[in-house]
C-alpha positions in Angstrom: 5.5 -8.0 16.2 2.4 -6.0 17.2 -1.0 -6.7 15.8 -1.4 -4.8 12.5 -4.7 -3.3 13.7 -2.9 -1.9 16.8 -0.1 -0.6 14.7 -2.5 1.0 12.2 -4.3 2.8 15.0 -1.0 4.5 16.1 -0.7 6.1 12.7 -3.8 8.3 13.4 -2.9 11.9 13.5 0.6 11.5 12.0 0.7 13.8 8.9 0.6 11.8 5.7 3.5 13.9 4.5 5.7 12.6 7.3 4.7 9.1 6.4 5.6 9.6 2.7 8.9 11.2 3.7 9.8 8.0 5.5 9.0 5.6 2.7 11.0 6.9 -0.2 9.0 10.1 -0.7 6.1 8.0 -2.1 3.1 5.9 -1.2 0.4 8.5 -1.8 -2.6 7.8 -4.0 -3.5 10.1 -6.9 -3.9 13.7 -5.8 -7.5 13.7 -7.1 -8.5 11.3 -4.2 -9.3 13.7 -1.4 -11.4 13.9 1.8 -15.0 15.1 1.6 -13.9 17.6 4.3 -10.4 18.8 4.9 -10.6 17.9 8.6 -11.3 14.3 8.0 -8.6 11.8 9.2 -8.5 8.0 9.3 -6.0 5.2 10.0 -6.7 1.5 9.7 -6.1 -1.8 7.9 -7.0 -2.1 4.3 -9.8 -4.3 3.1 -9.7 -4.1 -0.7 -13.0 -4.0 -2.6 -13.1 -4.1 -6.4 -16.3 -3.0 -7.9 -17.7 -3.2 -11.4 -18.1 0.5 -12.3 -21.6 1.7 -11.5 -22.3 -1.4 -9.4 -21.9 -1.4 -5.6 -23.0 -4.9 -4.7 -19.5 -5.8 -3.5 -19.6 -3.0 -0.9 -22.6 -4.5 0.7 -20.7 -7.7 1.3 -17.5 -5.9 2.4 -19.3 -3.9 5.2 -20.9 -7.1 6.4 -17.6 -9.0 6.8 -15.1 -6.2 7.7 -13.4 -6.3 11.1 -13.5 -3.2 13.3 -10.4 -1.1 12.6 -10.7 -1.7 8.8 -10.6 1.0 6.1 -12.5 0.0 3.0 -10.3 0.6 -0.1 -12.8 0.6 -3.0 -11.7 0.6 -6.7 -14.3 1.6 -9.3 -11.4 2.1 -11.8 -11.8 5.8 -11.5 -15.4 5.9 -12.7 -17.1 8.9 -11.1 -20.5 9.1 -12.9 -22.3 7.1 -10.2 -22.1 7.4 -6.4 -21.4 4.0 -5.1 -21.4 4.9 -1.4 -23.8 7.1 0.6 -24.9 8.0 4.1 -26.6 4.7 4.8 -23.3 2.9 4.2 -21.5 5.4 6.3 -23.9 5.0 9.2 -23.5 1.2 9.0 -19.7 1.5 8.9 -19.5 3.7 11.9 -21.7 1.4 13.9 -19.5 -1.6 13.0 -16.2 0.1 13.8 -15.0 0.6 10.2 -12.5 3.5 10.3 -13.1 5.0 6.9 -13.5 4.5 3.2 -11.3 5.3 0.2 -12.9 5.3 -3.2 -11.3 5.5 -6.6 -14.6 6.5 -7.9 -17.5 8.6 -6.5 -19.8 8.7 -3.4 -23.0 10.7 -2.9 -24.7 12.3 0.1 -21.7 14.5 0.8 -23.4 16.7 3.3 -24.8 13.9 5.4 -21.5 12.0 5.4 -19.7 15.1 6.6 -22.3 15.7 9.3 -21.9 12.1 10.4 -18.1 12.6 10.7 -17.3 9.4 8.7 -13.9 9.8 7.0 -14.3 9.4 3.3 -11.7 10.0 0.6 -13.0 10.0 -3.0 -12.2 10.9 -6.5 -15.6 12.5 -7.1 -19.2 13.0 -6.0 -22.2 12.1 -8.1 -25.9 11.8 -7.1 -26.5 9.1 -9.7 -27.4 5.7 -8.1 -26.0 2.2 -8.8 -27.1 -1.2 -9.7 -26.4 -4.2 -7.4 -25.8 -7.0 -9.8 -22.1 -8.2 -10.1 -20.0 -9.3 -7.2 -16.3 -8.2 -7.5 -13.3 -9.3 -5.5 -12.6 -8.6 -1.8 -9.1 -8.8 -0.2 -7.3 -9.3 -3.5 -4.4 -7.1 -4.5 -5.6 -4.2 -6.7 -4.7 -0.7 -7.9 -6.4 2.2 -6.2 -5.5 5.8 -7.0 -2.4 4.5 -8.9 -1.0 2.6 -5.9 -1.1 -1.2 -5.5 -3.0 -2.1 -2.3 -3.1 -5.5 -0.6 -5.4 -6.6 2.2 -3.6 -5.9 5.5 -1.7 -2.8 4.4 -2.1 0.3 6.5 -4.2 3.2 5.1 -3.8 6.7 6.4 -5.8 9.7 5.3 -5.9 13.3 6.2 -6.5 16.7 4.5 -3.6 16.1 2.1 -4.9 12.8 0.8 -4.3 9.1 1.3 -1.1 7.1 1.9 -0.6 3.3 1.7 2.0 1.7 4.0 2.9 -1.9 3.3 2.1 -4.2 6.1 5.6 -5.6 6.3 7.0 -2.0 6.7 4.3 -0.6 9.0 6.2 -0.7 12.3 9.4 0.8 10.9 7.5 3.5 9.0 5.4 4.3 12.1 8.5 4.8 14.3 10.3 7.0 11.7 7.2 9.1 10.8 6.3 9.7 14.5 9.9 10.7 15.2 9.8 13.2 12.2 6.6 14.6 13.5 8.1 15.2 17.0 11.2 16.7 15.5 9.1 19.1 13.4 7.1 20.1 16.4 10.4 21.1 18.1 11.7 22.9 15.0 8.4 24.8 14.7 9.1 26.5 18.0 12.4 27.8 16.6 10.7 29.0 13.4 8.3 30.9 15.6 11.3 32.6 17.2 12.5 33.8 13.8 14.9 31.1 12.8 14.9 30.1 9.1 15.0 26.9 7.2 18.4 27.9 5.8 19.9 27.9 9.3 18.2 24.9 10.7 18.5 22.7 7.7 22.1 23.8 6.8 21.3 25.0 3.2 24.0 27.7 3.2 26.3 25.9 0.6 23.4 24.8 -1.7 22.0 28.3 -1.7 25.4 30.1 -2.1 24.8 31.8 1.3 26.7 32.4 4.5 25.5 33.1 8.0 26.1 36.8 7.4 23.4 36.8 4.7 20.7 36.0 7.2 18.9 39.1 8.3 
């Protein structure tokens, strides 16, 4: 079996939709958790970080102990009235090889983080600051964006949102999702030539059509 960090890296650039399609049409976090910029992408290994809402002390520890190739998956239980993550954290993460951050909560310094190019996926943005008082859990199973995430799972994010791939399933899902991407690249060439989804996907019977109906 490949190292999970190596496997996670190979997910980079595979559309999150292709990944969901190859794990039972699911695995995506809540639709409200989106990138700060639609071009942001990330793929890495989950480090789970559970914060007390409005308190970012746990994130300080997580950044200090995270391995390169990690994606920080931060639960603030959906609380968005305080930005727990800003451009200083993003700068530190980039220097330490952390591939991105997902927050079921809010960040701040949106413009600076976009300019840095650090991939961030958040439920909201708020300029309000945080306290640093209560240490939460790291690398414990938790819910983020309506999905249970465990340390070591693969996290993939792009303009459509964030998908969680179970560590045990990562290699199989990677192979299937990559194959689907390649197949769609080939089909796209046929669509560009004027072929339709009805023809290429064989939907004649379901749609009550025949080949003669295609214009």
